[in-house]
Phi, psi and omega in degrees: 000348174303330180295346184251007178263128182239035179298134177082000181272138178261114181242137177242130180251119175256121185093028180291353170284346176277147180313305180300314182300319180294313180299321177295315179304315181299306183298322177291321175299317179294337178276356175112354183288156169267107190255131175247123178257131181229164177253337184244134179298330180294350181264007178292129182227153179250185356285148188241141168257328182213138178238128175237131178240119174232086187246061184273123176227105188273138174223126176230105175208156173296156183307316183292344185263353182273102176278178179303324178291319175300314183296314181296326180294313182289325178286316179299315188279334184260340183234307186302308181301325174295314176305310183298326178294315178292326177291323183285321183296330183300326183268358185239007188254141176287161170303134183088010182290159185233136172236132181232121184250124176271127183221193186238149173299344179283000167282344177237351176228149185248147174223148177305145176073007180239028187299307179298314179302310179304318184293318181297316183282332169302321173294321180296319180290323174288330170303313178303317180296318186282320181294331179303322182299317184284328186270348182296321179294347178263004186060030176253127177259154177222134180212154180244148175248109188261128189259141173266222180281108181257165188287355178252011182255033177303328185285354180262348189247113173267112184298344176267359182257114181303318181293320181291322180297346175303322177302328184275312187289329185264005175283115191300323183286350173068032174202170176272156179280157177249150179310314184296337180286332173288319182301315185295318180296316181299325175298314178300316181296337181268352189253187186286338181297340178250028180299335178253022183240125174201151175076018188256154173245129184245112183280121165257078192220015181056025177090010183304315184290344172284351183244318182302000000 
C-alpha cells in the first residue's frame, strides 16, 4: 500500500474544475499529497512532485464549419496549454516527479465532426510519448489517461446521430465511466508503484477502443 501513499508530495492540478480533474485532486489529497488547484498554466510554481493536466475543450463540427478561431481554440486548449504546462513543470519538478495528462480516446480514434478535437488530442498523446524521452534523464515520468464515454458527457452524445451513438454501443462494459475511476488511476501513476512506467496511454473507456 506504500505505493499509493503520497504523504509530503506537492501536487498541482490544472483543470480541477473539470470532473476528472476534480476527482484526481480529491484522490491525490486523500492519498496524502498537498494539492494546489490552478486554472492557468502560467500559475504553475515549484517545487513540484506531481503535475496533473485536465484541459479538455470539446468541439464537434464538420471540417468546413471550423473556422480559424475555432481551430486555434481547440488546439490551444487541448494541446498547446498542455505543452506549456509540461515545459514549465520540467524546470520546477523534483527528481522522481510524475506528470499525468488527461486526454481522450478520440486522440487515437476518429469520429465524424470531431476532426479538430481528435487532431488536438492526437498531438497531445504523441507529445506525451516524445516528452517521456526528454524527461527520463531527469527521473521524471509522464503518462496519459485517455477517457471514453464518461457520465458527465451527455452533452456530447446526440441520440439521433448514429456515429455519435457508437461511443455508447461499443463500450464493452455497457456503462459510462465515473470520475472516481479516473482518480484512482491517477494516484497509482503519481506514486512509486508506477516508477518504471512512462510515455504510456491508459484508456479509462470500458473497452471502447477495443471495439471502435
